[in-house]
N, C-alpha and C positions, 0 to 999 in steps of 0.2 A: 676484343676485350668484352664487348657486350655479349658475345656468343658464350664466352666462359663464364661470365657473370650468371647468365640465365641458366646454364647447365648447373652451376654450383648451387643456385637457389632451388632448382628442381630436385637435385639430388638430397639436398638438406630436408625439403618436404616430404621426399619418400622416406627417408629416414625416420623422421617424426612420425609420419603415418603407421610405419612397420611398429615402431616404439609403442605408440598409443594403441594400436590393435592388439598388441600381445600382452598388454598391462593387465593383470589378473585383478578383477575387482570381487572382493568378498564382502558379504553383509556386515553392517556395524549395528550392534545391538546396545541399547541404553541400559546398562545395569547399576542400579542403585539400592540393590537388595542384599548383596552379599560381597564378601571380601576373604582374601586369605586370612586364615587363624579361625574361621567359623568351625564350631564343632556342634553337632546336634546329636541328641540321644534319644531313642524311642524304645517303649516296651510294645511287645507284640503280644495280644491277649486274645485267648479263644474262650469265650464266655468270661467267666469270672477268674479264670486262670492265666496267670503270666507265663507265656509259654517261651518267649524269647526277646532278644534286645537287638537293636539295629542302631548303628553309629555311623555318622557322615562327619568326614573331616575335609576341609579345603586347604590345601598346603602349597607353599611356593616351590617352584620347580625352575631348574635352569635348562630343563630339555625344551626344545623348539619343536614346532609345527610347520613344517614348509618356510621355517626362517622366523615364524611368529612367536610371541610369548604365550605362555600357556598357565594355566590353574591345573594343580593336581588334586583331583577329587577321588577319595577312598571311601567306600561303602562296605560296612561289616555287618554280617547278620549271623547270629548264633543261638543255640538252644539254651534254656536255663531250667533249673530245678529238675523236677521229675521228667519232663520232656527230654531232657539230654541224655537220660537212660533209655527212653522209649524210642525216641526218633531224633537221634543227633543231628544237628544242623551246624555247619561252619561254612559260611559263604562270603567270598571276598570280590568286589566289584572296584575297578578302578578305570578312571577316564582321565585322559589330558585334554583340557578343553580351551580353546582359544579365548584369550581375555577379551578381546574386542568383539568378537562374533558369537562366543557362547555357543561354538559347535564343535564336537570331538575331532581330535587327530588320531588318537590312540586309544584303544579300549582293551580291558583284561577282565575277564570273567573266570573264577574258580569257585565251583560249587560242589559242595559235599552234603548230600542230604540222605541220611539213613543208608548210606552206601552208594547212593547214585550220584555219579560225578559227571560234571560238565567242565570242559577246558575251552575257552574260546579267546582269540585275539584277532582284533580287527586294526587295520591301518586304513585311516581315512584319507583319500587324495582329492580334497574337495576342489583344487584346481584343475582336476580331470574329471570331476564328477563320477568317482568311483569308490568303492571300498574293496580291501583285499583281505581276506581271511588268511588265518594261519595254515589253512588246508590248501592253499593256493589257487583258490577260487576269488575271481573278481565280480563284481556287481555294479551296475549303473544306479547312480543314486541322484536325487536332485541336490543342488547346492543347499548348504545348511541342514543336512540329515543329521538326526540325533541318535545317540544310542540310549541304552537303558538309565544310566546315570546322569549323562548330560542333559536329558530331557528334565529331569527334577530340577536342575539349576536354570535351563532355559525358560521353562515354565514360570519361574520367579521374576522373570524379566518382562513378562507379558504386559500390556497396559490396562490395567484392571479400573483405574479411577474413572468414575463416571460411565462405565460399561453398563449398557442395559440389560436387564434380565433377559436371558435367552441368548445373549450374545455366545458365539461359538469361536473359539480359537483353533486354529489347524495347523499342524506341522508334521513333517515325515520323521519316522523312526526307523531305524535298522536293527532287527533283533532275530536271532536265529536263522540267519540267511534269508531273511525276508524284509521287505520294506513295506511299511503301511502307514497311513495318515492316522495320526492320533487327533482326536477332536475332543476339545475340552469346553464344555457349556456352563456358563455362569447361571446359578440359580437363585441368587440373592444373598442377603447377609443374615448371620445367625450369631447368637451368643453361645459358645462352647465353653464346657468346664473341662479342665485338665488338671493334672497334678501341679502344674505351674500356675494354676489360677484360672480366671475366666477370660476369654478373648473374644473381642467382635471379630468375626471372620467372614470372608466370602467363602459362599457354599459352590462347589463345582461337581460336575459329574464327567468323568472321561468317557467317552463313547467308544468303547473298546469293540474289537472283533467279536461279534456274537458267536459262541460255540468254541471259541478258541480256549479261554479260560473261565468264563463266566456265562450263566444261562441267558441273562438278558444284558441289554446294553447299559442299563443304568443300575447294575447291582453293585458298583463302586462309587463311593462319595468321598470327597476331602474337603477339608477345611483349611483356609489359607488366612493368617492375620491380615486385617484391613488396615495395615500399616506399611511403612517403607521396606520393611524386611521381607514382606509377603511370605512369612514363614508357616509351612505346612505344620498344623499341630494335630490333626487327627485325619486317620483314613480308615472307612469302614467299608468292608468287602464281603458280599455274601457268596458263600461257597456251597457245594454240595453237601459237605459235612457240617455247616453251620456257618456263623458270622465271625469274622476275625477282626481286630482292630489295632491299628498302629497308633499309638498317642505318646505325644512328646512328654519326657520326664526330666529334660535338662537342655541347656544351650549356653555357649560361652562364645564371646568374641563377636558377637552380632555387630553389624555394620551401622544398624541404626538404633536409637532408642525404641523399647517396647511400648509403643504408645497404644496399641490396641488392648493391653492388659485391664482389666476392671476387677 
């Protein structure tokens, strides 16, 4: 009897060990900045001319990623006014991101800019630390790797309160079949004027890959409200053809009161 009892205990411990070792552990991100229903609207300006609009929606979805609940984020960009006749832009980006980990499971990109078109679909397998493209290619990625849209939302969950000036946040992003480390450096607080009023903002610079899109690492600046929404209200980028600005002109269904407005 003692022999069978000991064998039973051994078998039970073995099963528990196997179950424990195969359990998947995903990151948990504290998100107090956004929720389903949020809609943000931006104008894209080139000099004094409004050239385009960008809209971001965060919607509910019953789609699952590895059995996990998701948000459906949609970003749309399009040209307006005379730019629509000179260089028509009609871009759509979609991501399905994990509600608890704020990392993507599915990504869709449809770009049409002056006849130049891009079509990309990525499926993230975070449980295997891989991402698969619609062209049948598979790439190894670190756990929690972001896409072009999910990175926007993930950045709003970063712990900004009491961050020292010069603090740099780093996380991996997969884009155009490549993975790179996106670094975001905090430069201090500033008051920013927008079409929606004045806001106290945290100022950041993304340390992008030099030579990929910008001449220098710090040719892009963005400003995020110094409140619980961490709402991006202004992005400025220096390009070879001049400076462009993406500035907020509307928002609805924010998760928190806009305390940073002045």
